[in-house]
C-alpha positions in Angstrom: 31.8 67.8 -58.7 30.1 64.7 -57.3 33.4 63.7 -55.6 33.7 67.1 -53.8 30.1 66.8 -52.7 30.7 63.2 -51.2 33.9 64.4 -49.6 32.1 67.4 -48.0 29.3 65.2 -46.7 31.9 62.7 -45.2 33.7 65.6 -43.6 30.5 67.0 -42.1 29.4 63.6 -40.8 32.8 63.0 -39.3 32.8 66.4 -37.5 29.3 65.9 -36.2 30.1 62.5 -34.8 33.3 63.8 -33.1 31.3 66.7 -31.6 28.5 64.4 -30.4 31.0 62.0 -28.8 32.9 64.9 -27.1 29.7 66.3 -25.8 28.6 62.9 -24.4 32.0 62.3 -22.8 31.8 65.8 -21.1 28.3 64.9 -19.8 29.4 61.5 -18.4 32.4 63.2 -16.8 30.2 65.8 -15.1 27.7 63.2 -13.9 30.5 61.0 -12.6 32.0 63.7 -10.4 28.6 65.1 -9.4 27.6 61.6 -8.1 30.7 61.0 -6.0 31.1 64.4 -4.4 29.8 64.3 -0.8 29.6 60.5 -0.7 31.1 58.6 2.3 33.9 56.3 1.5 34.6 53.4 3.8 37.9 51.8 2.9 38.7 48.4 4.4 42.5 47.9 3.9 44.4 44.7 4.4 48.1 45.4 5.2 50.8 43.2 3.7 53.0 41.3 6.0 55.1 38.1 5.7 53.0 35.0 6.4 49.6 36.8 5.8 47.2 35.3 3.3 44.2 36.6 1.3 41.7 34.6 -0.8 40.5 37.2 -3.3 38.0 34.8 -4.9 36.1 34.3 -1.6 36.3 38.1 -0.9 35.0 39.0 -4.3 32.2 36.4 -4.5 31.1 36.0 -0.9 32.3 38.5 1.7 31.9 41.8 -0.2 28.5 40.9 -1.6 27.3 39.9 1.8 28.3 43.2 3.3 26.9 45.1 0.4 23.6 43.4 1.0 23.5 44.7 4.5 23.9 48.3 3.2 20.7 48.3 1.0 19.8 51.4 -0.8 22.3 53.5 1.0 25.1 51.8 -1.0 25.9 53.6 -4.3 28.7 51.2 -5.3 31.6 49.1 -4.0 35.0 48.4 -5.4 37.6 45.7 -4.7 41.3 46.4 -5.3 44.1 43.8 -5.4 47.5 45.2 -4.5 50.4 44.2 -6.6 53.1 46.8 -6.1 54.3 49.6 -3.9 54.5 53.2 -5.3 58.2 53.3 -4.4 60.5 50.8 -6.2 62.1 48.0 -4.1 59.8 48.5 -1.1 57.2 46.0 0.2 53.6 46.1 -0.9 51.6 48.2 1.5 48.2 46.4 1.1 47.2 43.1 -0.2 43.7 44.2 -0.8 41.3 47.1 -0.3 37.5 46.9 -0.3 35.7 50.2 -0.6 32.1 51.0 0.0 30.5 54.3 -1.3 27.5 55.2 0.7 25.1 58.2 0.9 24.9 58.5 4.6 27.3 57.5 7.5 24.5 57.1 10.0 22.7 54.7 7.8 25.9 52.8 7.1 26.6 52.5 10.8 23.0 51.5 11.5 23.3 48.7 8.9 26.7 47.4 10.0 26.1 47.5 13.7 23.6 44.6 14.0 25.6 42.6 11.4 29.1 43.2 12.9 29.3 39.7 14.3 28.5 38.0 11.0 31.0 40.3 9.1 33.8 39.6 11.6 33.1 35.8 11.8 33.4 35.6 8.0 36.9 37.2 7.9 38.9 34.0 8.7 37.2 32.4 5.6 39.4 34.7 3.4 42.2 36.2 5.4 44.4 36.1 8.6 44.9 39.9 8.4 43.2 42.4 10.7 41.9 45.2 8.5 42.4 48.8 8.9 39.2 50.9 8.3 39.2 54.5 7.1 36.0 56.5 6.7 36.2 59.6 4.6 34.2 62.0 2.5 34.6 62.4 -1.2 35.5 66.1 -1.8 36.2 65.9 -5.5 
């Protein structure tokens, strides 16, 4: 009798924990998508080509934090991606790196970048000899 009671309590606690974890996961997922929808995404892409170089450490520790600082409270987050393969086997890597800024407002982004454009551009030779391609888009989902 005592064994059945303990087993029942353990089963109840396990079910409650699983339900609670599932509920928290669903809330986090909902918050995540709600935060990103409507944001402006600025992708700075560095195409791969023979003879091109990219210093990821400098980009990660100096350049991106500098630009992020210019963006202030308009910046939601930024990410840094290091390319390592193409999506199609036996084809060249399309990009060595991609830096992405997620901002609330495009006008505020442009107002922050404009006066700092020279500082940003003059820092590029410190980490790469690649001319970046910039794509501005809106998160729709």
